[in-house]
VEXDREN-2710 file (C-alpha; in Angstrom, 1 decimal):
% VEXDREN-2710
k/r/px/py/pz
1/MET/-8.6/24.2/-5.3
2/LYS/-9.4/27.2/-3.2
3/ASN/-6.9/28.5/-0.6
4/ASN/-7.4/28.7/2.6
5/THR/-5.5/31.4/4.7
6/PHE/-6.5/29.1/8.4
7/ALA/-5.3/25.7/6.4
8/ALA/-1.9/24.9/8.8
9/LEU/-3.7/25.7/11.7
10/SER/-5.4/22.3/11.3
11/GLU/-1.9/20.9/11.6
12/ARG/-1.8/20.9/15.2
13/PRO/1.9/21.0/16.4
14/PHE/1.8/24.2/14.3
15/LEU/-1.7/25.6/15.9
16/PHE/0.5/25.2/19.2
17/LEU/3.2/27.0/18.3
18/TRP/0.8/29.8/17.1
19/ILE/-1.1/30.2/20.3
20/GLY/2.3/30.1/22.3
21/GLU/3.8/33.1/19.6
22/ILE/0.6/35.3/20.1
23/PHE/1.0/35.0/24.3
24/THR/4.5/35.9/23.6
25/GLN/4.3/38.6/20.8
26/ILE/1.5/40.6/23.3
27/PRO/3.9/40.7/26.1
28/THR/7.0/41.1/24.1
29/HIS/5.2/44.7/21.9
30/LEU/3.5/45.7/25.0
31/PHE/7.1/45.4/27.1
32/ASN/8.9/47.7/24.4
33/PHE/5.9/50.3/24.4
34/PHE/5.9/50.1/27.7
35/LEU/9.4/50.9/28.1
36/ILE/9.5/53.5/25.1
37/LEU/6.5/55.6/27.2
38/LEU/8.2/55.3/30.3
39/VAL/11.6/56.3/29.2
40/TYR/9.8/59.5/27.3
41/LYS/8.2/60.3/30.3
42/ILE/11.2/60.5/32.2
43/THR/13.6/62.5/29.9
44/HIS/11.0/63.9/27.6
45/SER/13.8/63.0/24.8
46/ASN/14.0/61.7/21.0
47/THR/17.4/60.6/21.7
48/ALA/16.4/58.7/24.9
49/VAL/13.7/57.0/23.6
50/SER/16.6/56.3/20.7
51/GLY/18.2/54.8/23.2
52/VAL/15.8/52.3/24.7
53/VAL/14.8/51.3/21.0
54/LEU/18.7/50.8/20.3
55/SER/18.7/48.4/23.6
56/PHE/15.9/46.3/21.6
57/THR/18.4/46.1/18.9
58/VAL/21.9/46.6/19.6
59/PRO/22.3/42.7/21.5
60/ALA/21.4/41.5/17.9
61/ILE/24.7/42.8/16.2
62/PHE/26.8/40.7/19.2
63/PHE/24.5/37.8/19.5
64/GLY/22.1/37.3/16.5
65/SER/24.7/35.2/14.8
66/ILE/26.2/33.4/17.4
67/ALA/22.3/32.3/18.6
68/GLY/21.6/31.3/15.5
69/VAL/24.7/28.7/15.3
70/TYR/23.7/27.3/18.5
71/VAL/19.8/27.2/18.3
72/ASP/20.7/24.8/15.3
73/LYS/22.4/22.4/17.3
74/TRP/19.5/22.6/20.3
75/ASP/16.2/21.2/20.9
76/LYS/14.1/24.8/19.3
77/LYS/11.3/23.7/21.6
78/LYS/13.1/23.9/24.9
79/VAL/15.0/27.2/23.5
80/LEU/11.3/28.9/22.9
81/VAL/10.3/27.7/26.6
82/LEU/13.1/28.6/28.6
83/THR/13.6/31.6/26.8
84/ASN/10.2/32.6/27.6
85/ILE/10.4/31.3/31.3
86/LEU/13.7/33.7/31.6
87/ARG/12.1/36.9/30.0
88/ALA/9.2/36.8/32.3
89/VAL/12.1/36.7/35.7
90/LEU/13.9/39.8/33.9
91/MET/10.3/41.5/34.2
92/ILE/9.6/40.7/37.5
93/PHE/13.2/42.1/38.7
94/LEU/12.3/45.7/36.8
95/ILE/9.5/45.9/39.1
96/PHE/12.5/47.1/42.0
97/PHE/14.0/49.4/39.8
98/ILE/11.1/51.0/37.5
99/ASN/12.2/54.6/37.5
100/ASN/15.9/53.8/37.0
101/LEU/16.8/54.7/33.3
102/PHE/20.3/52.8/33.8
103/MET/18.4/49.6/35.0
104/ILE/15.8/50.1/32.1
105/TYR/18.2/49.6/29.7
106/ILE/19.9/46.5/30.8
107/VAL/17.1/45.0/31.4
108/SER/16.0/45.9/28.1
109/LEU/19.6/44.5/26.8
110/LEU/18.9/41.3/28.7
111/VAL/15.5/40.5/27.4
112/THR/16.8/41.3/23.8
113/VAL/19.8/39.1/24.3
114/LEU/17.2/36.5/25.3
115/VAL/15.2/37.1/21.7
116/GLN/18.1/36.8/20.0
117/PHE/17.6/33.0/20.9
118/PHE/13.9/33.1/20.8
119/ILE/13.7/34.2/17.0
120/PRO/16.5/31.7/15.1
121/ALA/14.2/28.9/17.1
122/GLU/10.7/30.3/16.2
123/THR/10.6/30.9/12.8
124/PRO/12.7/28.2/11.8
125/MET/9.9/25.4/13.2
126/VAL/7.4/26.6/10.6
127/PRO/8.5/24.9/7.9
128/LEU/9.0/21.4/10.4
129/LEU/5.6/21.5/11.5
130/VAL/3.5/22.0/8.5
131/THR/3.1/19.9/5.1
132/PRO/4.5/22.1/2.1
133/LYS/1.2/22.9/0.6
134/ASN/0.2/24.9/3.7
135/LEU/3.7/26.4/4.1
136/LEU/2.8/30.0/2.5
137/SER/-0.7/30.1/5.0
138/ALA/1.7/29.0/8.1
139/ASN/4.0/32.0/7.2
140/ALA/0.6/34.4/6.7
141/LEU/-1.2/33.1/10.1
142/PHE/2.4/33.6/11.7
143/SER/2.4/37.3/10.1
144/MET/-0.9/37.9/11.3
145/ALA/-0.4/36.3/15.0
146/ILE/3.0/38.5/15.1
147/PHE/1.0/41.8/13.7
148/ALA/-2.6/40.8/15.2
149/SER/-0.7/40.7/18.1
150/ILE/0.6/43.9/17.9
151/LEU/-2.5/45.7/17.6
152/VAL/-3.8/43.7/20.7
153/ALA/-0.8/44.9/22.5
154/TYR/-1.2/48.9/21.7
155/VAL/-5.0/49.0/21.8
156/MET/-4.1/47.2/25.6
157/SER/-1.5/49.5/26.4
158/GLY/-3.4/52.4/27.3
159/PRO/-6.1/50.4/29.7
160/VAL/-3.5/48.3/30.9
161/LEU/-1.0/51.3/31.9
162/ILE/-3.6/53.3/33.5
163/PHE/-5.3/50.0/35.4
164/LEU/-2.4/48.1/36.2
165/ASN/0.1/50.9/37.1
166/PRO/3.8/50.1/36.3
167/VAL/4.1/47.4/38.9
168/GLY/1.0/45.5/37.6
169/THR/2.0/45.7/34.0
170/LEU/5.4/44.1/34.7
171/ILE/3.6/41.3/36.3
172/PHE/0.4/41.0/33.7
173/LEU/3.7/40.6/30.8
174/SER/5.3/37.8/32.8
175/VAL/1.9/36.2/33.5
176/MET/1.7/36.1/29.6
177/LEU/5.2/35.1/28.6
178/LEU/4.8/31.9/31.2
179/VAL/1.2/30.7/29.3
180/GLY/3.3/31.4/26.0
181/ALA/5.7/29.1/27.1
182/LEU/3.0/26.4/28.6
183/PHE/1.5/25.8/25.0
184/ILE/4.8/26.1/23.7
185/ASN/6.0/22.9/25.6
186/ASN/3.4/21.2/24.0
187/ILE/4.6/21.1/20.5
188/PRO/6.4/17.5/19.4
189/THR/10.2/17.4/19.3
190/VAL/11.2/18.4/16.0
191/SER/14.5/19.5/15.9
192/LYS/18.0/17.5/15.6
193/VAL/20.0/17.9/19.0
194/SER/23.9/17.7/18.3
195/ASP/26.5/17.2/21.0
196/SER/28.5/19.6/22.7
197/ILE/31.8/18.5/21.0
198/SER/30.4/18.6/17.6
199/GLN/29.1/22.6/18.6
200/LYS/32.7/23.9/19.7
201/THR/34.7/21.7/16.6
202/ASN/32.2/23.4/14.3
203/PHE/31.1/26.9/15.4
204/LEU/33.3/28.8/12.9
205/LYS/33.1/26.6/10.3
206/ASP/29.1/26.7/10.6
207/ILE/29.4/30.6/10.4
208/LYS/31.5/30.6/7.2
209/ASN/29.5/27.9/5.3
210/THR/26.2/30.1/6.1
211/LEU/27.6/33.4/5.0
212/THR/28.9/31.9/2.0
213/LEU/25.3/30.2/1.4
214/MET/24.0/33.7/2.0
215/SER/26.3/35.4/-0.2
216/LYS/25.8/33.1/-3.2
217/THR/21.7/32.1/-3.1
218/LYS/20.2/35.6/-4.0
219/GLU/16.9/34.2/-2.9
220/ILE/18.3/34.1/0.3
221/SER/20.6/37.3/0.7
222/ARG/17.2/39.1/-1.2
223/SER/15.1/38.2/1.5
224/LEU/17.0/39.0/4.5
225/PHE/18.0/42.5/3.3
226/LEU/13.7/42.9/3.1
227/LEU/12.9/41.8/6.1
228/ALA/15.9/43.3/8.2
229/SER/14.7/46.9/6.0
230/SER/11.1/46.0/7.1
231/GLN/12.1/46.0/11.0
232/VAL/14.8/48.6/10.7
233/LEU/11.9/51.1/9.3
234/ILE/9.2/49.9/12.5
235/LEU/12.0/50.6/14.7
236/ILE/12.6/54.0/13.4
237/ILE/8.9/54.5/13.2
238/ALA/8.7/53.5/17.2
239/ALA/11.6/55.8/18.0
240/ILE/10.2/59.0/16.9
241/ALA/6.6/58.2/17.2
242/PRO/6.5/60.1/20.4
243/GLY/7.6/63.1/18.8
244/TYR/5.3/62.9/15.6
245/ALA/2.5/62.4/18.2
246/GLN/3.4/65.5/20.0
247/GLN/4.6/67.5/17.4
248/ILE/2.7/66.5/14.0
249/LEU/-0.5/65.3/15.1
250/LYS/-0.5/67.3/18.1
251/ILE/-2.2/64.5/20.6
252/ASN/-0.8/62.9/23.6
253/ILE/1.7/60.0/23.4
254/GLU/-0.8/57.7/25.0
255/ASP/-3.4/57.8/22.5
256/PHE/-0.8/57.2/19.7
257/PRO/-0.9/53.5/19.9
258/LEU/-4.4/53.4/19.2
259/LEU/-4.5/55.5/16.6
260/PHE/-1.6/54.6/14.6
261/ALA/0.2/51.2/15.7
262/SER/-3.8/49.9/15.8
263/PRO/-4.7/50.4/12.3
264/ALA/-1.0/49.7/11.2
265/ALA/-1.5/46.1/12.7
266/LEU/-4.8/45.9/11.5
267/GLY/-3.5/46.5/7.9
268/MET/-0.9/43.4/8.3
269/VAL/-3.8/41.0/9.3
270/VAL/-5.7/42.2/6.3
271/GLY/-2.5/42.2/4.0
272/ALA/-2.2/38.7/4.7
273/VAL/-5.8/37.5/4.2
274/LEU/-5.6/39.4/0.6
275/LEU/-2.1/37.6/0.0
276/ILE/-3.5/33.8/0.5
277/ASN/-6.8/34.6/-0.7
278/ARG/-6.6/37.0/-3.9
279/PHE/-2.9/37.4/-4.5
280/HIS/-1.4/34.0/-3.9
281/SER/-1.0/33.6/-7.6
282/HIS/0.9/36.6/-8.5
283/GLY/4.8/36.4/-8.0
284/LYS/6.2/36.4/-4.5
285/GLY/9.0/39.4/-6.0
286/LYS/6.1/41.6/-7.3
287/LEU/4.2/41.5/-4.0
288/ILE/7.5/42.5/-2.5
289/THR/8.0/45.3/-5.0
290/ALA/3.8/46.5/-4.7
291/GLY/4.9/46.4/-0.6
292/ILE/7.6/48.6/-0.7
293/PHE/6.0/51.3/-3.1
294/LEU/3.0/51.4/-1.0
295/SER/5.3/52.0/2.0
296/GLY/7.2/54.5/0.6
297/PHE/3.7/56.6/-0.4
298/GLY/2.5/55.7/2.9
299/VAL/5.5/57.3/4.9
300/LEU/6.3/60.2/2.4
301/ILE/2.7/61.7/3.1
302/LEU/2.9/60.8/7.1
303/PRO/3.7/64.6/7.7
304/TYR/1.5/66.3/5.6
305/GLY/-1.9/65.2/6.8
306/SER/-3.0/68.8/7.5
307/ARG/-2.6/69.9/4.0
308/VAL/-4.4/66.9/2.7
309/ALA/-6.9/67.6/4.8
310/SER/-6.7/71.2/3.8
311/ARG/-7.7/70.3/0.0
312/GLY/-10.4/71.4/-1.5
313/PHE/-11.8/68.4/-2.5
314/VAL/-11.8/67.2/1.1
315/HIS/-13.8/70.2/2.1
316/VAL/-16.4/69.2/-0.3
317/ILE/-16.5/65.5/1.1
318/ASN/-16.6/67.1/4.8
319/ASN/-19.7/69.2/3.5
320/TYR/-21.7/66.2/3.0
321/LEU/-20.6/64.5/6.2
322/PRO/-21.7/64.5/10.0
323/HIS/-19.2/66.7/12.2
324/ILE/-18.0/63.4/13.6
325/LEU/-17.3/62.0/10.8
326/LYS/-15.2/64.8/8.7
327/ILE/-12.0/64.4/7.8
328/ASN/-8.8/65.7/9.5
329/ILE/-5.4/65.1/10.1
330/ILE/-6.2/62.1/12.0
331/HIS/-8.7/60.5/9.9
332/ILE/-5.7/60.5/7.2
333/MET/-3.1/59.2/9.5
334/VAL/-5.1/56.2/10.3
335/PHE/-5.8/55.4/7.0
336/LEU/-2.0/55.9/5.9
337/ALA/-0.8/53.5/9.2
338/PHE/-3.7/51.1/7.6
339/ILE/-2.0/51.0/4.3
340/LEU/1.3/50.9/5.7
341/GLY/0.4/47.3/7.7
342/ILE/-1.0/45.8/4.4
343/ALA/2.2/47.1/2.6
344/ASN/4.2/45.5/5.6
345/SER/2.9/42.2/5.4
346/PHE/2.9/42.0/1.6
347/ILE/7.0/42.3/2.1
348/PHE/6.9/39.9/5.7
349/VAL/5.1/37.0/4.3
350/SER/6.6/36.5/1.2
351/ALA/10.0/37.4/2.0
352/ASN/9.8/35.3/5.0
353/THR/8.4/32.0/2.4
354/ILE/11.3/32.6/-0.1
355/LEU/13.7/32.4/3.1
356/GLN/12.2/29.3/4.1
357/GLU/11.9/27.5/0.7
358/ASN/15.4/28.1/0.0
359/THR/16.9/26.9/3.5
360/THR/17.2/23.7/5.0
361/GLU/16.8/22.7/8.9
362/GLU/20.8/22.3/9.5
363/ILE/21.0/26.0/8.2
364/ARG/17.8/27.8/9.0
365/GLY/18.2/28.8/12.4
366/LYS/21.6/30.4/11.2
367/VAL/20.2/32.3/8.7
368/TYR/17.7/33.7/11.3
369/GLY/20.2/34.4/13.4
370/PHE/22.4/36.5/10.6
371/LEU/19.1/38.0/10.1
372/ASN/18.7/39.3/13.6
373/SER/22.5/40.8/13.3
374/ILE/21.9/42.6/9.9
375/ILE/19.1/44.2/11.3
376/GLY/21.0/45.5/14.5
377/VAL/23.5/46.6/12.2
378/LEU/21.3/48.0/9.8
379/SER/19.7/49.9/12.3
380/LEU/22.5/50.9/14.8
381/LEU/23.1/54.4/12.8
382/PRO/19.7/55.5/11.3
383/LEU/17.9/55.0/15.0
384/ILE/21.0/57.5/15.9
385/VAL/20.3/59.6/13.4
386/ALA/16.6/59.8/13.3
387/GLY/16.5/60.7/17.1
388/SER/19.0/62.9/17.4
389/LEU/17.4/64.6/13.5
390/SER/14.3/64.7/15.0
391/ASP/15.2/67.0/17.7
392/LEU/17.1/69.2/15.5
393/ILE/14.9/69.7/12.3
394/GLY/12.0/68.1/13.4
395/VAL/10.2/64.8/12.8
396/GLY/8.4/65.8/9.6
397/ALA/11.9/66.2/7.4
398/VAL/13.0/62.6/9.0
399/ILE/9.9/60.9/7.8
400/THR/10.2/62.7/4.5
401/GLY/13.3/61.6/4.1
402/ILE/12.3/58.0/4.9
403/GLY/9.8/58.1/2.8
404/ILE/11.9/58.8/-0.2
405/SER/14.3/56.4/0.5
406/LEU/11.4/53.4/0.3
407/LEU/10.4/54.8/-3.2
408/VAL/14.2/54.5/-4.6
409/LEU/14.6/51.3/-3.2
410/GLY/11.0/50.5/-5.1
411/ILE/12.1/51.6/-8.3
412/VAL/15.6/49.7/-7.4
413/TRP/14.1/46.3/-6.4
414/ALA/11.7/46.3/-9.6
415/PHE/14.6/46.3/-11.9
416/ILE/16.6/43.4/-9.4
417/ILE/14.1/40.8/-10.1
418/ASN/13.8/41.2/-13.6
419/ASP/17.8/40.7/-13.8
END
């Protein structure tokens, strides 16, 4: 039977979740990039930008696991709706402190705390809303929704910030979150809900059982590591993106989202489609390996686009191209960003599917809660170091180190999947 990327959309409950996901993810990513730009304009410091990116991740360390435990005992649909509404309220609140760096950090932290409850309620719902045969399709669509939302968010970021100004932008983002909550509210209730006494009695036991399951089930622990590493990489790149744009590309930071994040997000969408329609028969472990190596090579070449553009074969090609199409560092960066998007999609979709196939509804939220905590822990030191090192030794050297690390990880992973 021919695989269909969009098969899961025929299941109405998933369709509502998917649309709600789009209306939630777009303002989420727009808000994050909005804060990154705002902080960089205020401080002109990569370290300060690392601080705001850390505010996206630190709450996961303290709240990720706790949120996962409680979300598994609550009505997941209500959690999704409520967290969207509260985030909208916080964004409106920020309007009154738009130039206050301290308040930007505080609001960002609070929004991220709410995200810790949103994530373990959102992704674990996917297997509950689709039939098993459509699970891979659903995860591919979820991946496409997340990353297409990044594409839309970053393409929109420049015009939105220009035409709406900071206040109008925050109002716009709040409205989108409320629309997302409205769609999610149409999903039938599918989660089991426990009473509060049971929650208090079993809290520590739930954490212990989840840790035991993760440590003893290699499919779960490996998937968690991959998903966490993928997100940490994105966060690090986000933290050093303004410096990369100005120091290496020599462009305005406002132009960077369209030139880098957009092709990367488009690559993620294309990768999800390729995975379902062309590479579905390949083992998920092999797809993940390919994704890691593609990421490593892509990141490693990023700082050296000008050297590639100066190669003889590029000059030969340019001789046959119109002036507007002549290959330069920007074109190379756009191509690499697209490849990185495809690579990340292979890792994200495959690892998520493996994780969901090896967990039950009763524990899935806890596992995703722990994933948030793992991301927070793993990203804490790299984000601090990446921002500081970028200011000290340059963004190019930091990116080169990341690329080498990814290639080493790919080699190790290739041996692991064959054990």
